[in-house]
C-alpha positions, 0 to 999 in steps of 0.5 A: 987178522991182517991189516987191509992194504991201503993204496992205489991198488986197494978196492972199494967195497962197491967195486967188490960188490957192485950188486949191493943196493941201499935198503928199501925205505918204505916208511912202514913196517907192515910191508915187511914180514916173517913170511909170505903168508903173513904179508899176504894176510896183511895185504888182504886185511888192508885191501878189504878194509874201508874208511877209518879202518883202512886209514888206521891200517895204512898209516898215512904219511905226508906223501901217501894216503889210501887215496893218493894217485900214483903211476902204475909199475912198469909193465903193469896196467893201472886199476 
């Protein structure tokens, strides 16, 4: 392996890969899954749950609960 050049002509990683972004920080592990079917099943279970069961599945935080009002995504209408 050779040493990387270190000088005014050297490129930073973000110059080589401008599309790289920081990972999504959801604060919840249930929003990432092994496949789309698993994610769909988790979402359907959460959406069908009520009361204490919904709270338990959602795992509320200081900033989000199942009752927190948030703005709709761009291009989407609210419910």
